[in-house]
N, C-alpha and C positions, 0 to 999 in steps of 0.2 A: 745245367743254367743256361747255356748257350741256345742248345739243340731247342729247349723251352722256348728260348723266344722266338727262334727265326720258326718256329712253327708257330705262334702266334700270331708271327709278322704275317704269315703265309694264308693262316686262316683269314685276318684283317682284309688281304687282300681281294681273296674270294668275296667277300662279302663286299668290300667296295665295288667288285666285279657285278654284283647282284644288284645294289643300289643303282647303278648304269643302266642294267637292262632295265630295272622297274621304271626308270624316266624314259627311257627309250622306247619304251612300249607303251606310253599314251601319246606319241604322236599319231593321229590320224592317219588312215589309207589316202585322206582327199589330200594332205599336207604334201608338200615337196621335199620333203626332208626323209619322207615315210620306208623310201626301199632301201635309202642309205641306213635309217635306221635299225634296218632287220637283218643288214649286213655287219653293221656292227655288234647285234645283240649273237648274231652267230659267232663271231670272232670272241666277242668277251665269254662265250658258251664254251668255247674251244679252249679261251685262257684258265677258266676254272677246270675243267679237263683236265688239263694240262698242271695248274698246280696241288689236284685231286692226286694224281700220279707221283708228283714228287713226295708228298707226304706220305703214300701207301710205300715208296722205295724206303721210305726213313722208318720204315715201321709204323707209322701214326695210322694206322687203319679206324679209328675211330674218325679224326679230324677230316681224311680223307671223303670217308664216307659224308658226314658235314657238309664238308664243300661239295659233294656230286649233288647232292639236294639242293644245291644252290643254283642247279641248271632247268631254267625254264620247259616244259614239258613238249613245248611244241618248237624244240630247238632241234637241228640236223642229227646232234650228236648226243638227245637224250638217251636213245636207246639203248646206244653200246654202252655211254653212262651206268643206265641200270643194269645192264649186264656185269658191267665192271663191280659195280657195287655190291650185285649179289655173291660173285667171289669174291672179295672182302669181308663180307658180312660172313661167308662160310670159312674163310681163314681164322675168322675171330672164335667161333665157335669150336674151331679143332681143340 
C-alpha cells in the first residue's frame, strides 16, 4: 500500500511541474520575465525526468513513461527523455 501511495504522490508532483510549465509558457518573449521563465521550464523538465527515473528504478515503468510524456518537446532534455522512454517501453514488452 505504501509504495502505491508514494508512486501516486510522485506522479502528482510530475503533473504539478507540467502545470507550472504550462503557465510559464504563457510568458511572451517581449516580457522581462521571459528568460527566467525559460530557465524554470528547463529546471522543471529536468525534475520531471528525475522523477521518472525514480519511478523506473522502483519498477513502475508505466508511471515513469507517463511522467516522461509530460516533458515539453522543446526542452533540452526532451530527446534524452524520449530515448529513455523507448528503452523502458522495450523492457515492458519483454
